[in-house]
C-alpha positions as CSV (number, residue, x, y, z in Angstrom):
1,M,-62.2,-9.2,-5.0
2,P,-59.6,-11.9,-5.6
3,D,-56.4,-10.6,-7.3
4,E,-56.9,-12.9,-10.3
5,K,-60.2,-11.2,-11.0
6,L,-58.7,-7.7,-11.6
7,R,-60.1,-6.3,-14.8
8,G,-57.1,-4.3,-15.9
9,G,-57.5,-0.7,-17.0
10,F,-59.9,1.4,-15.0
11,R,-63.0,3.3,-16.1
12,Y,-65.8,2.1,-13.9
13,L,-66.7,0.1,-10.8
14,T,-69.6,-2.5,-10.8
15,L,-71.7,-3.0,-7.6
16,F,-74.1,-5.9,-7.2
17,L,-77.1,-5.8,-4.9
18,L,-78.8,-9.2,-4.3
19,T,-82.2,-8.9,-2.7
20,N,-85.8,-10.1,-3.1
21,S,-87.2,-6.7,-2.0
22,T,-88.3,-4.2,-4.7
23,S,-87.8,-1.3,-2.3
24,A,-84.3,-2.0,-1.1
25,T,-81.9,0.9,-1.1
26,I,-78.2,1.2,-0.5
27,D,-76.1,4.1,0.8
28,I,-72.4,4.2,0.0
29,G,-70.2,6.1,2.4
30,S,-66.8,5.5,0.8
31,I,-65.1,3.3,-1.7
32,D,-61.4,2.3,-1.7
33,L,-59.9,1.0,-4.9
34,E,-56.4,-0.4,-5.7
35,L,-55.0,0.3,-9.1
36,S,-52.8,-2.5,-10.3
37,F,-51.0,-0.7,-13.1
38,Q,-47.6,1.1,-13.0
39,P,-46.8,-1.0,-9.9
40,T,-43.3,0.5,-9.2
41,W,-44.5,4.1,-9.0
42,A,-45.6,5.8,-5.8
43,N,-46.9,8.8,-7.7
44,L,-48.9,7.9,-10.8
45,R,-48.7,11.5,-12.0
46,A,-44.9,11.5,-12.2
47,Y,-44.6,11.5,-16.0
48,Q,-41.1,12.3,-17.2
49,G,-42.4,13.8,-20.4
50,Y,-45.0,16.4,-21.5
51,F,-46.5,17.9,-24.6
52,H,-48.5,21.1,-25.2
53,S,-49.6,22.8,-28.4
54,S,-52.0,25.3,-29.8
55,D,-54.4,22.4,-30.6
56,E,-56.3,21.1,-27.6
57,L,-57.4,18.0,-29.4
58,L,-53.8,17.0,-30.1
59,N,-52.9,17.7,-26.4
60,R,-55.7,15.3,-25.3
61,I,-54.6,12.6,-27.7
62,W,-51.0,12.8,-26.6
63,Y,-52.1,12.2,-23.0
64,A,-54.5,9.5,-24.0
65,G,-51.6,7.6,-25.4
66,A,-49.5,8.3,-22.3
67,Y,-52.2,7.1,-20.0
68,T,-52.8,4.0,-22.1
69,L,-49.1,3.1,-21.8
70,Q,-49.3,3.6,-18.1
71,T,-52.2,1.1,-17.9
72,N,-50.2,-1.3,-20.0
73,A,-47.3,-1.4,-17.4
74,V,-48.6,-4.2,-15.1
75,P,-47.4,-6.4,-12.3
76,V,-45.6,-9.4,-13.7
77,N,-48.0,-11.9,-12.0
78,T,-51.1,-10.4,-13.6
79,G,-51.0,-11.7,-17.1
80,R,-54.0,-13.3,-18.8
81,A,-54.2,-16.9,-17.9
82,W,-53.7,-19.3,-20.9
83,P,-55.4,-21.5,-21.9
84,A,-58.2,-19.0,-21.4
85,L,-61.1,-20.0,-19.0
86,S,-64.3,-21.3,-20.7
87,A,-66.2,-18.7,-18.6
88,G,-65.1,-15.6,-16.8
89,W,-61.5,-14.6,-16.7
90,A,-58.3,-15.0,-14.7
91,N,-55.4,-12.5,-14.7
92,N,-52.9,-14.5,-12.7
93,G,-50.4,-15.6,-15.4
94,T,-46.7,-15.0,-15.0
95,L,-45.4,-12.6,-17.6
96,S,-41.7,-12.0,-16.9
97,N,-39.2,-11.5,-14.1
98,G,-39.0,-8.3,-12.2
99,S,-41.8,-6.2,-10.8
100,T,-43.3,-4.6,-13.9
101,V,-43.7,-5.4,-17.6
102,I,-45.2,-3.7,-20.6
103,V,-48.1,-5.6,-22.2
104,D,-50.2,-5.0,-25.3
105,G,-53.5,-4.0,-23.6
106,A,-54.7,-3.3,-20.1
107,K,-57.5,-5.9,-20.3
108,R,-56.6,-8.0,-23.4
109,D,-54.3,-9.7,-24.0
110,R,-52.2,-8.7,-21.0
111,A,-49.3,-10.3,-22.7
112,V,-45.9,-9.2,-24.1
113,W,-46.2,-8.6,-27.9
114,P,-43.0,-7.2,-29.5
115,G,-44.7,-5.9,-32.6
116,D,-46.9,-3.7,-30.4
117,M,-43.8,-2.4,-28.7
118,G,-42.6,-1.0,-32.1
119,V,-45.0,1.9,-31.5
120,A,-45.5,1.7,-27.7
121,V,-41.8,2.0,-26.7
122,P,-41.0,5.2,-28.6
123,A,-44.2,6.7,-27.1
124,A,-43.4,5.5,-23.6
125,Y,-40.0,7.1,-23.5
126,V,-41.3,10.6,-24.4
127,S,-44.2,10.4,-22.0
128,T,-44.1,8.2,-18.8
129,G,-40.4,7.6,-19.3
130,E,-40.7,4.3,-17.6
131,L,-38.5,1.8,-19.4
132,E,-38.0,-0.9,-16.7
133,S,-41.2,-2.5,-18.0
134,V,-39.6,-2.6,-21.5
135,R,-36.4,-4.2,-20.4
136,N,-38.3,-7.0,-18.6
137,A,-40.5,-7.6,-21.6
138,L,-37.5,-7.9,-24.0
139,E,-35.6,-10.1,-21.6
140,V,-38.4,-12.6,-21.3
141,M,-38.6,-12.9,-25.1
142,Y,-34.9,-13.8,-25.3
143,D,-35.4,-16.2,-22.3
144,Y,-37.8,-18.2,-24.5
145,Q,-35.7,-18.2,-27.6
146,E,-35.7,-21.5,-29.5
147,A,-32.5,-23.5,-30.1
148,D,-32.5,-22.5,-33.8
149,G,-32.6,-18.8,-32.8
150,A,-36.3,-18.1,-33.3
151,I,-38.0,-15.8,-30.8
152,P,-41.7,-16.3,-30.0
153,E,-44.4,-14.0,-31.3
154,A,-45.7,-13.4,-27.8
155,G,-44.4,-13.8,-24.3
156,P,-45.6,-16.3,-21.6
157,P,-48.0,-17.7,-20.7
158,L,-49.3,-17.3,-24.3
159,L,-46.0,-18.0,-26.1
160,Q,-47.4,-18.1,-29.6
161,K,-44.7,-18.9,-32.2
162,G,-44.2,-18.7,-35.9
163,S,-43.8,-15.0,-36.7
164,D,-40.8,-13.7,-38.6
165,T,-42.0,-10.1,-38.3
166,Y,-42.5,-10.2,-34.5
167,H,-39.1,-12.0,-34.2
168,M,-37.6,-8.9,-35.8
169,W,-39.7,-6.5,-33.8
170,T,-38.0,-8.0,-30.7
171,M,-34.6,-7.1,-32.3
172,I,-35.8,-3.6,-33.2
173,G,-37.1,-3.2,-29.7
174,T,-33.7,-4.1,-28.3
175,Y,-32.3,-1.2,-30.3
176,N,-35.0,1.2,-29.2
177,Y,-34.6,0.3,-25.5
178,V,-30.8,0.7,-25.5
179,L,-31.0,4.0,-27.5
180,Y,-33.5,5.5,-25.1
181,S,-32.0,4.1,-21.8
182,G,-28.3,3.8,-22.6
183,D,-28.5,0.4,-20.8
184,L,-25.4,-1.3,-22.3
185,D,-25.4,-3.9,-19.5
186,F,-28.7,-5.2,-21.0
187,L,-27.2,-5.2,-24.5
188,G,-24.3,-7.3,-23.2
189,L,-26.7,-9.7,-21.4
190,V,-28.7,-10.5,-24.6
191,W,-26.0,-9.9,-27.2
192,E,-25.1,-13.5,-28.1
193,R,-28.8,-14.4,-28.3
194,Y,-29.4,-11.3,-30.4
195,L,-26.7,-12.5,-32.9
196,K,-28.3,-15.9,-32.9
197,A,-31.7,-14.3,-33.7
198,M,-30.0,-12.4,-36.6
199,D,-28.5,-15.5,-38.1
200,Y,-31.9,-17.2,-37.9
201,V,-33.9,-14.5,-39.7
202,Y,-31.2,-13.5,-42.2
203,G,-30.8,-17.2,-43.1
204,K,-34.2,-16.9,-44.8
205,V,-33.0,-14.5,-47.5
206,D,-33.1,-16.3,-50.8
207,D,-31.4,-15.9,-54.2
208,S,-33.7,-12.9,-55.1
209,G,-32.1,-11.0,-52.2
210,L,-35.4,-10.8,-50.4
211,L,-36.5,-12.4,-47.1
212,N,-38.5,-15.6,-47.7
213,V,-41.1,-15.4,-44.9
214,T,-42.0,-18.8,-43.4
215,G,-43.2,-17.6,-40.0
216,T,-46.4,-16.1,-41.2
217,R,-48.1,-14.9,-38.1
218,D,-48.3,-11.1,-38.0
219,W,-50.3,-8.1,-36.8
220,A,-53.6,-9.2,-38.4
221,R,-53.1,-8.6,-42.1
222,W,-54.8,-11.2,-44.2
223,Q,-51.7,-12.3,-46.2
224,Q,-48.2,-13.0,-45.1
225,G,-45.5,-15.2,-46.4
226,W,-42.9,-15.7,-49.2
227,N,-41.2,-12.4,-50.1
228,N,-43.8,-10.2,-48.4
229,T,-42.8,-6.5,-48.7
230,E,-43.7,-5.4,-45.1
231,A,-41.5,-8.1,-43.7
232,N,-38.6,-7.1,-45.9
233,M,-39.0,-3.5,-44.8
234,I,-38.8,-4.7,-41.2
235,L,-35.7,-6.7,-42.0
236,Y,-34.0,-3.7,-43.5
237,H,-34.5,-1.7,-40.3
238,T,-33.4,-4.7,-38.2
239,L,-30.1,-4.7,-40.1
240,T,-29.5,-1.0,-39.9
241,T,-30.2,-0.9,-36.2
242,A,-28.0,-4.0,-35.7
243,A,-25.1,-2.1,-37.2
244,T,-25.6,0.6,-34.5
245,L,-25.9,-2.0,-31.8
246,A,-22.6,-3.5,-32.9
247,D,-21.0,-0.1,-32.4
248,W,-22.3,0.1,-28.9
249,Q,-21.5,-3.5,-27.9
250,T,-17.8,-3.4,-27.1
251,N,-15.9,-6.4,-28.4
252,T,-13.3,-7.0,-31.0
253,T,-15.5,-8.4,-33.7
254,N,-18.1,-5.7,-34.0
255,S,-16.4,-3.4,-36.5
256,T,-16.7,-6.3,-39.0
257,L,-20.3,-6.9,-37.9
258,R,-21.2,-3.3,-38.5
259,T,-19.8,-3.5,-42.0
260,T,-21.5,-6.8,-42.7
261,Y,-24.9,-5.6,-41.5
262,L,-24.8,-2.4,-43.5
263,A,-23.8,-4.2,-46.6
264,R,-26.7,-6.6,-46.2
265,A,-29.1,-3.7,-45.6
266,S,-27.9,-2.0,-48.8
267,A,-28.3,-5.2,-50.8
268,L,-31.8,-5.7,-49.4
269,R,-32.8,-2.2,-50.1
270,T,-31.8,-2.6,-53.7
271,A,-33.7,-5.9,-54.0
272,I,-36.9,-4.3,-52.4
273,N,-36.8,-1.4,-54.8
274,T,-36.1,-3.7,-57.8
275,H,-38.7,-6.3,-57.2
276,T,-41.6,-4.6,-55.3
277,W,-41.8,-0.9,-56.4
278,D,-44.7,0.0,-58.6
279,A,-43.8,3.2,-60.4
280,A,-47.2,3.6,-61.9
281,A,-48.9,3.7,-58.5
282,S,-46.0,5.4,-56.7
283,L,-46.3,2.7,-54.1
284,Y,-44.8,-0.7,-53.2
285,R,-46.6,-3.9,-54.0
286,D,-47.4,-6.4,-51.3
287,N,-44.8,-8.8,-52.6
288,A,-42.5,-9.4,-55.6
289,T,-45.3,-10.3,-58.0
290,L,-47.6,-8.1,-60.2
291,T,-50.2,-8.0,-57.4
292,T,-52.4,-4.9,-57.4
293,L,-52.4,-4.8,-53.6
294,H,-50.4,-1.8,-52.3
295,P,-50.4,-2.3,-48.5
296,Q,-50.5,0.5,-45.9
297,D,-47.9,-1.2,-43.7
298,A,-45.1,-1.7,-46.2
299,N,-45.5,1.7,-47.8
300,A,-45.6,3.5,-44.4
301,L,-42.4,1.6,-43.4
302,S,-40.7,2.4,-46.7
303,L,-40.6,6.0,-45.6
304,Y,-40.3,5.6,-41.8
305,F,-37.4,3.1,-42.2
306,G,-35.7,4.8,-45.1
307,V,-36.1,2.1,-47.7
308,A,-37.6,4.3,-50.4
309,P,-35.1,6.1,-52.7
310,S,-33.5,9.1,-51.0
311,N,-35.2,11.9,-52.9
312,A,-38.0,14.3,-52.0
313,T,-40.0,13.5,-55.1
314,T,-40.4,9.8,-54.3
315,A,-41.1,10.4,-50.7
316,A,-43.8,13.0,-51.5
317,A,-45.4,10.7,-54.0
318,I,-45.7,7.8,-51.6
319,S,-47.0,10.1,-48.9
320,A,-49.6,11.5,-51.2
321,A,-50.6,8.0,-52.6
322,L,-51.2,6.7,-49.0
323,T,-54.1,9.2,-48.6
324,A,-56.0,7.2,-51.2
325,N,-56.8,4.8,-48.4
326,W,-58.3,7.5,-46.2
327,T,-61.9,7.3,-45.2
328,P,-63.8,9.8,-43.0
329,L,-62.5,7.9,-39.9
330,G,-58.9,7.2,-41.0
331,A,-56.8,5.0,-43.2
332,E,-58.3,1.7,-44.3
333,P,-55.5,-0.9,-44.8
334,P,-55.9,-2.7,-48.2
335,E,-54.3,-5.7,-46.4
336,L,-57.1,-5.7,-43.8
337,P,-60.1,-4.0,-45.6
338,G,-63.1,-2.8,-43.6
339,N,-60.9,-1.9,-40.6
340,I,-58.9,1.0,-39.2
341,S,-55.7,0.0,-37.5
342,P,-54.2,2.7,-35.3
343,F,-51.1,0.5,-35.1
344,I,-50.4,0.7,-38.8
345,S,-51.7,4.2,-38.9
346,S,-49.1,5.1,-36.2
347,L,-46.4,3.9,-38.7
348,E,-48.1,6.0,-41.4
349,L,-47.8,9.1,-39.2
350,R,-44.0,8.5,-39.1
351,A,-44.0,8.1,-42.8
352,H,-45.6,11.5,-43.5
353,V,-43.2,13.2,-41.1
354,A,-40.3,11.5,-42.9
355,A,-41.7,12.8,-46.2
356,A,-41.8,16.4,-44.9
357,A,-45.6,16.3,-44.9
358,P,-46.4,17.0,-41.3
359,Q,-49.8,18.4,-42.1
360,R,-50.9,15.0,-43.4
361,A,-49.7,13.5,-40.1
362,L,-51.7,16.0,-38.1
363,D,-54.8,15.5,-40.3
364,L,-54.7,11.7,-39.8
365,V,-54.3,12.1,-36.0
366,R,-57.3,14.3,-35.9
367,R,-59.3,12.1,-38.2
368,S,-58.7,8.7,-36.5
369,W,-57.6,9.4,-32.9
370,G,-59.8,12.5,-32.7
371,W,-62.9,10.5,-33.7
372,Y,-62.3,8.1,-30.9
373,A,-61.4,10.7,-28.3
374,D,-64.8,12.3,-28.8
375,H,-66.8,9.1,-29.2
376,P,-69.6,8.9,-26.6
377,N,-69.0,5.1,-26.2
378,G,-65.3,5.4,-25.9
379,T,-63.2,6.1,-22.8
380,G,-63.8,9.8,-22.7
381,G,-60.6,10.5,-24.5
382,S,-58.5,9.0,-21.7
383,T,-57.1,6.0,-23.7
384,V,-56.6,4.8,-27.3
385,I,-58.4,1.9,-28.9
386,E,-56.9,-1.2,-30.5
387,G,-58.9,-0.7,-33.7
388,F,-62.3,-0.2,-35.2
389,R,-64.3,-0.5,-38.4
390,T,-64.5,1.9,-41.2
391,D,-68.3,2.2,-40.5
392,G,-67.6,3.5,-37.0
393,T,-68.5,0.3,-35.1
394,F,-66.1,-1.4,-32.7
395,G,-65.9,-4.8,-34.3
396,Y,-62.3,-4.5,-35.3
397,R,-61.0,-7.5,-37.3
398,A,-64.2,-9.3,-36.3
399,E,-63.8,-11.8,-39.1
400,R,-60.0,-12.0,-38.6
401,G,-59.7,-14.1,-35.4
402,Y,-62.0,-12.1,-33.1
403,G,-65.1,-14.2,-33.5
404,Y,-67.3,-11.3,-34.5
405,D,-67.2,-10.2,-30.8
406,E,-67.1,-6.4,-30.4
407,S,-66.5,-6.7,-26.7
408,Y,-63.2,-8.5,-27.4
409,V,-61.6,-5.3,-28.7
410,S,-59.2,-3.6,-26.4
411,H,-59.9,0.1,-25.5
412,A,-56.5,0.7,-23.9
413,H,-53.9,-0.6,-26.4
414,G,-50.3,0.6,-26.5
415,W,-49.8,-0.1,-30.2
416,S,-52.2,2.7,-30.9
417,A,-50.2,5.3,-29.0
418,G,-48.3,6.5,-32.1
419,P,-49.4,10.2,-31.8
420,T,-47.7,10.5,-28.4
421,G,-44.3,9.7,-30.0
422,V,-44.9,11.5,-33.3
423,L,-46.1,14.7,-31.8
424,T,-42.9,14.9,-29.6
425,E,-40.3,13.6,-32.0
426,G,-42.0,14.5,-35.3
427,I,-43.8,17.8,-34.8
428,V,-41.9,19.5,-32.0
429,G,-39.0,17.6,-33.5
430,L,-37.2,16.7,-30.3
431,G,-35.4,13.3,-30.2
432,V,-32.3,11.4,-29.2
433,R,-29.8,10.3,-31.7
434,D,-27.3,8.3,-29.6
435,L,-27.3,6.5,-26.2
436,A,-29.7,8.2,-23.8
437,G,-29.3,11.5,-25.7
438,R,-25.5,11.8,-25.9
439,K,-26.4,13.2,-29.2
440,W,-29.9,14.7,-29.9
441,G,-31.7,16.7,-32.5
442,V,-34.4,19.3,-32.9
443,T,-36.2,19.5,-36.2
444,P,-39.5,21.5,-35.9
445,R,-42.2,20.6,-38.4
446,W,-45.0,23.2,-38.2
447,G,-48.1,21.9,-40.0
448,D,-51.0,24.2,-39.1
449,L,-50.0,24.7,-35.4
450,R,-49.1,28.1,-34.0
451,F,-46.9,26.7,-31.2
452,A,-45.8,23.4,-29.7
453,R,-43.4,22.3,-27.0
454,A,-42.4,19.0,-25.4
455,G,-39.9,17.5,-23.0
456,F,-38.7,14.2,-21.6
457,A,-35.9,12.8,-19.5
458,T,-33.2,10.2,-19.9
459,P,-30.6,9.0,-17.5
460,L,-28.5,11.9,-18.7
461,G,-31.0,14.5,-17.7
462,K,-33.9,16.6,-19.1
463,F,-34.5,17.5,-22.7
464,E,-36.9,20.2,-23.8
465,A,-37.8,22.1,-27.0
466,G,-40.5,24.2,-28.4
467,W,-41.3,26.7,-31.1
468,E,-43.8,29.4,-32.0
469,R,-44.5,30.5,-35.5
470,G,-44.2,34.1,-36.5
471,G,-47.2,35.8,-38.1
472,D,-47.9,39.2,-39.4
473,G,-44.2,40.0,-39.7
474,S,-43.3,38.7,-36.2
475,A,-40.4,36.4,-35.5
476,T,-40.4,32.7,-35.4
477,V,-38.8,31.5,-32.2
478,V,-37.3,28.0,-31.6
479,W,-35.9,27.1,-28.2
480,W,-34.3,24.1,-26.7
481,S,-32.6,22.8,-23.6
482,A,-30.3,19.7,-23.2
483,P,-28.0,18.4,-20.4
484,E,-24.5,19.5,-20.2
485,G,-22.0,17.2,-21.9
486,T,-24.4,16.3,-24.8
487,E,-24.4,17.7,-28.3
488,G,-27.1,18.1,-30.9
489,V,-28.1,19.5,-34.2
490,V,-31.0,21.9,-34.7
491,V,-32.4,22.1,-38.2
492,V,-35.1,24.7,-38.9
493,G,-36.6,24.6,-42.4
494,D,-39.8,25.4,-44.2
495,L,-39.9,28.9,-42.9
496,G,-41.8,30.2,-45.8
497,R,-41.0,32.6,-48.6
498,V,-39.0,35.6,-47.4
499,A,-37.1,38.4,-49.0
500,D,-34.5,38.7,-46.2
501,V,-33.8,36.7,-43.1
502,T,-31.8,37.1,-39.9
503,V,-31.2,34.2,-37.6
504,E,-29.9,34.7,-34.1
505,V,-29.1,32.2,-31.3
506,D,-29.1,34.0,-27.9
507,G,-28.6,37.3,-29.7
508,V,-25.7,36.2,-31.9
509,D,-26.1,36.0,-35.7
510,V,-26.0,32.5,-37.1
511,E,-23.9,31.8,-40.2
512,G,-24.9,29.3,-42.9
513,V,-28.5,30.3,-43.4
514,E,-29.7,28.9,-46.7
515,V,-32.4,30.6,-48.8
516,G,-33.8,28.5,-51.6
517,D,-34.7,29.6,-55.1
518,D,-38.3,29.7,-54.0
519,G,-37.5,32.0,-51.1
520,S,-37.8,29.3,-48.4
521,V,-35.3,29.4,-45.6
522,S,-33.5,26.7,-43.7
523,V,-30.8,26.9,-41.1
524,E,-28.7,24.3,-39.2
525,V,-27.1,24.9,-35.9
526,V,-24.7,22.5,-34.0
527,A,-25.1,23.0,-30.2
528,T,-23.8,21.6,-27.0
529,G,-25.8,21.1,-23.8
530,G,-27.5,24.1,-22.3
531,N,-30.4,26.5,-22.9
532,Y,-30.8,28.2,-26.2
533,T,-33.2,30.4,-28.1
534,M,-33.2,30.9,-31.8
535,T,-35.1,33.8,-33.3
536,V,-35.8,34.0,-37.1
537,T,-36.9,37.4,-38.4
């Protein structure tokens, strides 16, 4: 088969037998297949990360996300041709420089979409650990930056333009990539273009203190523009991560930049909470009007990105209010009714974890991703789907640009791999806090799981953590391992109501254990690299 006719992904092989005979038979002795994805790996099983828990469904979903991301790492000369052919297909478009690049879907669109990377990249770093594809994807977006600083919505050959949100997702993706990889050379390479991108988007903030969205293309929500709340949440995170990037990028002007970006973020947060918060609904409105639309995306991001007021009561209220959108198959976005978006639901998973509601996150994973994992017409639980309808059919956003064509929906889409990142970082609670894990954290969040463990690698080495809940009077055990020369903080809370508590790390009693008025226990430990075990009795 010609290279341009590769299908992308891999679940089946089609054979054609052309004959006029009704009794013809064919015997197949052997078949050789060439997989096109993950082109820089000799061993496709060489995942840098892993996850395992007491729930086998969650384990399957984690690996479905990881495998999806693997199928989304493709050779740079195998993008979807654009303009598209009138019949058939051709996957011979040039996507980027290098040898491998991360795209949105294994079959469609086979293009770089920075918004998708907002979910895909955190999931990739804890699973496959392959970030070369991410670097190449980000670099090509900067390569096609406009003279005014605008970054395209999608990479070549598609090169769609006119999206303020995806412009900012490229900037957030820059932060994520540098955080996970520690690649300061890349940051230096794109830094001046990054600053130009910041000037472009922040120049759209108006007298209200809110971003005035003029590039209205987005992930598929029906409405975008003016002072849209989702876009303002994304701008807030763009500013706070820019402040950190300024710290990492070594030149004499960055101390001022950090202060500037944090001041802008603070002012924007105030404006968002002043103009878009609906106290009666305990949710944010879709924009700074009296609209009754309370979108899933903006409200999920308010918790994930830390825009909501910093108190447990507000966070708990938003988390609870989001469940009003839940259907038997998952969360229905009011901004795209009739559909389930695993992309936006991936952001909601992060929101529930941030609100100290891990059980809601686990429930939503099982409800949406579990439904597809066990669907007889899915991929057998090996990949995650782009989206689906609330009635259980596959015509995701059929009326929103997909021409009512159910076959157009991607069944291996990285923007739906949210559980892979959340189960590692949110439930096991293992994550990096500074370049490549110079600083790290472990914050277990139990939910209804009996045990969970995970690990991943960065250029500094291997990170692992796990925990097992005590029951019937037995101890709760939390363990972790980090490379020498790193340092981290382990925070164990929500241990339940106890009359007395003893916490030991490697047999030594820990000071500073806090017992709340309700009997709940929390403890914080600062640790350097090495192997540790904490026992709570």
